VEXFIGU-473994 format. One line per field, with one value per atom (N, C-alpha, C): y, x, z; residue number from 1; atom name; residue in three letters. Coordinates in pm, 1 decimal, decimal comma. Each point is the difference from the previous one (the first is absolute). Layout:
<recs>
north: Y  ...
east: X  ...
up: Z  ...
num: NUM  ...
atome: CA  ...
residu: ALA  ...
</recs>
This chain:
<recs>
north: 4561,7  -135,4  -82,1  -73,5  -88,5  -121,0  -32,3  -116,4  -79,8  -130,6  -93,1  -103,2  -5,0  -87,5  -97,9  -127,0  -104,1  -52,9  -47,0  -62,5  -93,8  -81,8  -88,3  -144,6  -29,7  -137,0  -82,8  -129,4  -89,9  -141,1  -82,4  -140,5  -17,3  -66,0  -24,1  -140,9  -61,9  -134,4  2,5  -109,7  -7,2  28,2  80,3  39,0  127,4  48,9  121,6  124,7  114,1  128,9  90,0  94,5  94,0  128,6  113,4  126,4  68,7  17,9  68,7  148,6  80,2  144,3  52,8  106,6  67,8  149,2  55,5  143,1  72,0  97,1  69,9  144,4  51,4  139,2  45,3  131,5  54,7  28,0  -23,1  29,0  21,0  45,9  22,6  -133,4  -56,0  -134,6  -12,3  98,8  -6,7  -2,8  41,4  3,5  -124,0  -86,7  -116,8  -125,9  -87,2  -134,4  -84,0  -71,6  -83,1  -146,5  -77,2  -141,8  -85,1  -121,1  -102,2  -109,6  -33,6  -110,9  -103,1  -118,5  -100,1  -85,2  -54,2  -85,9  -118,0  -118,2  -121,9  -48,0  -79,7  -50,6  -71,3  40,4  -63,1  34,6  95,6  36,3  147,5  33,6  137,9  84,3  126,8  92,9  15,8  -3,4  9,2  106,4  60,1  103,4  -64,3  45,8  -52,9  83,7  130,8  87,0  143,6  79,7  140,4  87,0  110,9  104,3  124,6  39,6  114,1  131,3  106,3  132,2  48,9  -53,9  38,9  -73,9  -93,4  -70,6  -140,4  -50,5  -134,5  -103,2  -119,5  -110,8  -117,0  -54,2  -105,5  -116,3  -118,2  -121,7  -58,4  -34,0  -49,6  -151,6  -62,3  -143,5  -74,3  -94,1  -80,4  -83,2  -37,1  -84,5  69,5  132,7  72,8  73,7  -6,3  65,2  -58,6  88,5  -43,2  -17,3  3,1  -16,8  122,6  78,6  117,8  126,0  103,6  126,6  115,0  79,2  117,4  121,0  89,0  122,1  108,6  123,6  109,5  105,0  70,5  111,2  118,7  86,6  113,0  96,6  10,8  87,7  -46,5  -130,9  -57,4  -39,0  23,6  -38,5  -146,0  -85,1  -140,7  -87,9  -105,0  -99,5  -131,6  -75,4  -123,5  -118,4  -116,6  -123,7  -94,1  -20,2  -93,0  -138,1  -96,6  -135,3  -96,0  -73,7  -97,3  -139,3  -98,8  -139,6  -30,7  36,2  -12,6  -145,1  -20,8  -131,3  -1,7  -118,1  -7,4  63,0  -8,8  58,2  152,6  60,3  144,9  46,3  -93,8  33,4  74,3  118,3  83,5  126,8  72,8  135,3  91,6  80,0  89,3  141,2  57,8  131,5  102,8  117,5  113,9  76,3  45,3  72,9  121,4  109,5  122,3  41,1  26,1  54,2  149,6  76,5  145,0  61,9  77,1  60,7  129,5  13,5  119,8  73,6  115,7  81,2  -65,3  -86,8  -65,1  -150,7  -58,5  -143,5  -33,8  -121,5  -48,6  -76,3  -13,6  -69,2  -91,9  -116,1  -95,8  4,7  1,1  -6,4  -125,7  -58,8  -127,0  8,7  -73,0  -16,4  -115,8  -22,1  -105,9  -138,1  -4,3  -125,5  -46,0  -79,5  -62,0  -147,7  -84,0  -144,3  -55,0  -81,9  -72,5  -148,9  -71,9  -144,2  -66,7  -83,9  -72,5  -145,8  -42,0  -134,5  -40,5  -130,2  -51,0  -4,0
east: 9011,1  -31,7  127,5  12,1  113,4  -17,4  105,4  -2,3  128,3  -15,4  111,3  -30,0  82,9  -24,2  115,3  -28,3  101,2  7,4  117,4  20,5  119,3  16,3  115,3  -27,4  -120,8  -33,9  -20,2  -17,2  -21,0  37,8  9,3  36,2  149,8  62,6  143,7  29,8  101,3  38,6  77,3  -6,1  80,5  146,6  61,1  138,4  15,9  -107,8  3,7  -1,6  4,2  2,2  -110,3  -37,6  -104,2  23,4  -28,7  6,5  -135,4  -57,3  -126,1  22,5  -89,4  7,5  -130,9  9,2  -117,4  17,9  -78,9  4,2  -99,6  49,0  -82,2  -25,1  -114,6  -34,1  -103,3  -12,4  -101,0  46,3  127,3  56,1  149,6  61,6  144,2  70,6  40,4  56,5  123,2  87,0  126,1  -18,8  -116,1  -27,4  -74,0  -36,0  -79,5  84,4  -41,8  55,6  -75,6  73,1  -60,6  19,9  -103,0  3,4  -53,7  50,8  -54,8  -62,1  -122,6  -70,4  -31,0  -34,5  -47,8  -107,3  -86,6  -105,9  -17,4  31,1  -16,6  -144,3  -47,6  -137,1  -28,1  -106,4  -40,1  84,0  91,0  86,7  -13,4  51,0  -1,9  101,0  -30,7  94,6  119,8  119,3  119,7  94,8  72,7  96,0  126,5  44,1  119,8  122,0  -9,7  114,2  -45,2  87,5  -28,0  114,5  -34,0  95,6  -41,1  81,1  -34,8  32,3  -64,8  23,6  141,7  64,0  136,3  104,3  -44,7  91,8  36,2  -65,6  27,2  -78,7  55,2  -65,9  -8,0  -119,8  -23,3  -73,0  57,4  -66,8  -74,5  -125,5  -82,6  -9,3  -10,5  -19,6  131,9  20,3  121,3  5,6  -117,0  -6,4  47,7  6,2  42,5  131,9  55,7  127,9  107,5  74,6  102,4  -52,3  -131,7  -60,0  -79,2  -47,4  -79,1  65,5  -0,4  60,3  -94,1  -33,8  -82,3  90,2  -42,0  74,3  -97,7  46,6  -87,4  76,6  -71,8  54,0  -91,5  41,9  -84,0  -24,7  95,9  -15,6  -112,5  -23,5  -104,9  -123,7  3,1  -109,7  -38,9  100,0  -21,2  77,0  -64,7  64,1  2,4  107,8  20,1  15,8  -29,0  29,7  65,3  129,6  73,8  -6,4  -47,3  -14,8  80,5  86,9  84,7  -23,8  45,5  -12,8  -141,1  -95,5  -139,3  -42,8  -85,6  -51,7  -151,2  -58,3  -145,7  -73,7  57,0  -63,5  2,5  70,8  -2,2  -122,6  -74,2  -120,8  -98,2  -39,9  -88,5  -33,0  -96,2  -23,7  85,6  81,8  89,5  -57,3  -6,8  -59,9  101,6  -11,3  78,2  -78,4  68,8  -63,1  83,4  -67,9  66,7  -49,7  92,9  -33,2  25,7  -108,7  7,9  -33,8  91,7  -19,1  -79,2  -98,8  -80,9  21,2  -64,3  18,2  -56,0  -99,8  -62,5  20,2  -15,6  16,0  63,3  47,1  58,4  -104,4  25,2  -94,1  72,7  -58,2  53,1  -78,6  71,9  -61,7  47,3  -89,9  27,7  -17,6  83,8  -17,2  -93,3  -29,5  -92,4  64,6  130,4  72,3  40,5  104,8  44,2  27,5  -48,8  7,6  136,0  56,7  122,9  -30,1  26,2  -21,4  132,1  46,5  125,2  -34,1  16,1  -38,7  72,2  20,8  64,4  -97,3
up: 5783,8  41,1  10,8  108,1  18,1  -90,6  -72,2  -86,8  14,4  6,1  0,2  -107,7  -101,5  -113,4  -15,0  26,8  -11,9  -142,8  -36,5  -129,3  8,7  -101,7  -6,9  34,5  42,3  32,3  -124,9  20,1  -110,7  35,0  -102,6  16,0  -18,9  95,1  -6,5  49,1  -57,4  40,9  131,0  76,5  121,6  -29,1  86,5  -19,9  -79,0  -56,5  -78,4  85,3  -66,5  67,7  -52,1  83,1  -34,3  78,3  -61,8  71,2  -4,8  117,2  11,6  20,6  -54,4  15,6  56,6  75,4  52,4  -20,2  -89,1  -27,4  89,6  75,6  98,1  -41,2  41,4  -24,8  101,9  16,8  88,4  142,1  28,0  131,5  -14,2  108,5  -2,2  17,1  -111,2  -1,5  89,4  -4,2  73,4  151,3  48,4  143,3  49,3  -90,8  33,8  12,2  89,3  5,0  -101,5  -82,3  -102,6  35,1  -20,3  33,9  -113,3  -8,7  -87,9  85,8  -30,3  61,2  -106,7  42,5  -93,7  66,7  -82,4  49,8  -94,2  50,3  -76,0  13,2  -94,3  6,7  131,3  67,4  124,1  120,9  -13,8  110,3  36,4  116,9  46,3  -76,9  -11,7  -60,3  93,4  -56,1  80,8  -52,6  91,8  -34,7  -54,5  -116,7  -62,4  34,8  -22,3  22,4  18,9  60,3  28,7  -48,3  -63,1  -33,7  77,1  97,5  83,9  -69,3  47,0  -56,9  25,2  102,8  33,6  -82,4  -83,3  -87,2  42,5  102,4  44,9  -78,1  -8,2  -67,6  96,3  14,8  96,3  -65,3  9,5  -42,9  118,3  -20,8  108,9  4,1  -115,6  -6,0  -12,3  91,1  -4,5  -127,2  -51,4  -118,3  -127,2  0,6  -119,3  18,9  118,8  24,7  -91,0  -63,4  -93,2  -140,6  -17,8  -131,7  -45,0  94,7  -31,6  54,1  -81,0  39,3  -33,6  100,2  -22,0  -21,8  -86,3  -25,2  -43,2  -0,8  -38,9  -77,7  -85,2  -75,9  27,2  90,5  38,1  -116,0  -89,6  -114,9  -91,4  -1,9  -83,4  79,8  131,0  89,1  -22,2  -3,7  -29,7  97,6  45,5  83,9  -77,0  17,3  -74,4  94,2  -52,7  70,1  -100,0  15,8  -83,8  62,8  -75,2  50,6  -86,5  64,2  -67,8  57,0  -74,3  42,4  47,5  -80,9  39,3  17,5  96,8  33,6  -17,5  -19,9  -12,9  117,8  119,2  116,8  0,8  -94,7  -15,0  -78,3  -54,2  -74,1  89,3  -41,5  80,2  -77,4  50,7  -46,8  86,1  -63,1  70,9  0,4  119,5  18,3  46,4  -54,6  43,4  105,8  103,5  109,1  36,8  29,7  43,0  137,1  91,0  131,3  -5,5  1,0  -10,8  135,0  53,2  131,2  -10,9  88,7  6,3  129,8  16,4  121,3  126,1  -15,2  114,1  -2,9  -117,0  -13,9  -133,9  -9,5  -124,3  -80,0  -129,4  -85,0  -97,8  -21,5  -95,7  -130,0  -110,8  -130,9  -70,8  -77,9  -66,1  -150,0  -70,3  -142,3  -28,6  -126,5  -39,1  0,0  -4,6  1,8  -138,6  -5,0  -124,1  26,6  -88,2  19,2  -41,2  87,9  -29,6  9,2  -107,7  -3,1  -34,1  90,3  -20,9  -26,2  -123,1  -39,3  -127,5  -14,9  -120,1  -116,4
num: 1  1  1  2  2  2  3  3  3  4  4  4  5  5  5  6  6  6  7  7  7  8  8  8  9  9  9  10  10  10  11  11  11  12  12  12  13  13  13  14  14  14  15  15  15  16  16  16  17  17  17  18  18  18  19  19  19  20  20  20  21  21  21  22  22  22  23  23  23  24  24  24  25  25  25  26  26  26  27  27  27  28  28  28  29  29  29  30  30  30  31  31  31  32  32  32  33  33  33  34  34  34  35  35  35  36  36  36  37  37  37  38  38  38  39  39  39  40  40  40  41  41  41  42  42  42  43  43  43  44  44  44  45  45  45  46  46  46  47  47  47  48  48  48  49  49  49  50  50  50  51  51  51  52  52  52  53  53  53  54  54  54  55  55  55  56  56  56  57  57  57  58  58  58  59  59  59  60  60  60  61  61  61  62  62  62  63  63  63  64  64  64  65  65  65  66  66  66  67  67  67  68  68  68  69  69  69  70  70  70  71  71  71  72  72  72  73  73  73  74  74  74  75  75  75  76  76  76  77  77  77  78  78  78  79  79  79  80  80  80  81  81  81  82  82  82  83  83  83  84  84  84  85  85  85  86  86  86  87  87  87  88  88  88  89  89  89  90  90  90  91  91  91  92  92  92  93  93  93  94  94  94  95  95  95  96  96  96  97  97  97  98  98  98  99  99  99  100  100  100  101  101  101  102  102  102  103  103  103  104  104  104  105  105  105  106  106  106  107  107  107  108  108  108  109  109  109  110  110  110  111  111  111  112  112  112  113  113  113  114  114  114  115  115  115  116  116  116  117  117  117  118  118  118  119  119  119  120  120  120
atome: N  CA  C  N  CA  C  N  CA  C  N  CA  C  N  CA  C  N  CA  C  N  CA  C  N  CA  C  N  CA  C  N  CA  C  N  CA  C  N  CA  C  N  CA  C  N  CA  C  N  CA  C  N  CA  C  N  CA  C  N  CA  C  N  CA  C  N  CA  C  N  CA  C  N  CA  C  N  CA  C  N  CA  C  N  CA  C  N  CA  C  N  CA  C  N  CA  C  N  CA  C  N  CA  C  N  CA  C  N  CA  C  N  CA  C  N  CA  C  N  CA  C  N  CA  C  N  CA  C  N  CA  C  N  CA  C  N  CA  C  N  CA  C  N  CA  C  N  CA  C  N  CA  C  N  CA  C  N  CA  C  N  CA  C  N  CA  C  N  CA  C  N  CA  C  N  CA  C  N  CA  C  N  CA  C  N  CA  C  N  CA  C  N  CA  C  N  CA  C  N  CA  C  N  CA  C  N  CA  C  N  CA  C  N  CA  C  N  CA  C  N  CA  C  N  CA  C  N  CA  C  N  CA  C  N  CA  C  N  CA  C  N  CA  C  N  CA  C  N  CA  C  N  CA  C  N  CA  C  N  CA  C  N  CA  C  N  CA  C  N  CA  C  N  CA  C  N  CA  C  N  CA  C  N  CA  C  N  CA  C  N  CA  C  N  CA  C  N  CA  C  N  CA  C  N  CA  C  N  CA  C  N  CA  C  N  CA  C  N  CA  C  N  CA  C  N  CA  C  N  CA  C  N  CA  C  N  CA  C  N  CA  C  N  CA  C  N  CA  C  N  CA  C  N  CA  C  N  CA  C  N  CA  C  N  CA  C  N  CA  C  N  CA  C  N  CA  C  N  CA  C  N  CA  C  N  CA  C  N  CA  C  N  CA  C  N  CA  C  N  CA  C  N  CA  C  N  CA  C  N  CA  C  N  CA  C  N  CA  C
residu: UNK  UNK  UNK  UNK  UNK  UNK  UNK  UNK  UNK  UNK  UNK  UNK  UNK  UNK  UNK  UNK  UNK  UNK  UNK  UNK  UNK  UNK  UNK  UNK  UNK  UNK  UNK  UNK  UNK  UNK  UNK  UNK  UNK  UNK  UNK  UNK  UNK  UNK  UNK  UNK  UNK  UNK  UNK  UNK  UNK  UNK  UNK  UNK  UNK  UNK  UNK  UNK  UNK  UNK  UNK  UNK  UNK  UNK  UNK  UNK  UNK  UNK  UNK  UNK  UNK  UNK  UNK  UNK  UNK  UNK  UNK  UNK  UNK  UNK  UNK  UNK  UNK  UNK  UNK  UNK  UNK  UNK  UNK  UNK  UNK  UNK  UNK  UNK  UNK  UNK  UNK  UNK  UNK  UNK  UNK  UNK  UNK  UNK  UNK  UNK  UNK  UNK  UNK  UNK  UNK  UNK  UNK  UNK  UNK  UNK  UNK  UNK  UNK  UNK  UNK  UNK  UNK  UNK  UNK  UNK  UNK  UNK  UNK  UNK  UNK  UNK  UNK  UNK  UNK  UNK  UNK  UNK  UNK  UNK  UNK  UNK  UNK  UNK  UNK  UNK  UNK  UNK  UNK  UNK  UNK  UNK  UNK  UNK  UNK  UNK  UNK  UNK  UNK  UNK  UNK  UNK  UNK  UNK  UNK  UNK  UNK  UNK  UNK  UNK  UNK  UNK  UNK  UNK  UNK  UNK  UNK  UNK  UNK  UNK  UNK  UNK  UNK  UNK  UNK  UNK  UNK  UNK  UNK  UNK  UNK  UNK  UNK  UNK  UNK  UNK  UNK  UNK  UNK  UNK  UNK  UNK  UNK  UNK  UNK  UNK  UNK  UNK  UNK  UNK  UNK  UNK  UNK  UNK  UNK  UNK  UNK  UNK  UNK  UNK  UNK  UNK  UNK  UNK  UNK  UNK  UNK  UNK  UNK  UNK  UNK  UNK  UNK  UNK  UNK  UNK  UNK  UNK  UNK  UNK  UNK  UNK  UNK  UNK  UNK  UNK  UNK  UNK  UNK  UNK  UNK  UNK  UNK  UNK  UNK  UNK  UNK  UNK  UNK  UNK  UNK  UNK  UNK  UNK  UNK  UNK  UNK  UNK  UNK  UNK  UNK  UNK  UNK  UNK  UNK  UNK  UNK  UNK  UNK  UNK  UNK  UNK  UNK  UNK  UNK  UNK  UNK  UNK  UNK  UNK  UNK  UNK  UNK  UNK  UNK  UNK  UNK  UNK  UNK  UNK  UNK  UNK  UNK  UNK  UNK  UNK  UNK  UNK  UNK  UNK  UNK  UNK  UNK  UNK  UNK  UNK  UNK  UNK  UNK  UNK  UNK  UNK  UNK  UNK  UNK  UNK  UNK  UNK  UNK  UNK  UNK  UNK  UNK  UNK  UNK  UNK  UNK  UNK  UNK  UNK  UNK  UNK  UNK  UNK  UNK  UNK  UNK  UNK  UNK  UNK  UNK  UNK  UNK  UNK  UNK  UNK  UNK  UNK  UNK  UNK  UNK  UNK  UNK  UNK  UNK  UNK
</recs>
């Protein structure tokens, strides 16, 4: 069974830092593109960053560029999201996503999410 388990969320003050982790299992992690999404209350889910299987790192949101860094450890089958200088608008449920390529089509797998609350 494919599993994506996020951790590291919590309450943090504005300007603080947090590192989210996503432990993956049930597929070949090194061959998958890993993504972090987030969804704020009442808003659409949005792509935060991408870690490609080839080793590339891509920031998607202009609002988090320079503050968020995605990385991966293939040996541990884990993808991370380091977040610095956090702002209240970063408050959201953060989801880990895996793009797993198949012989005919690709498939996306989702974790349950971890809550990040940025507030004084």
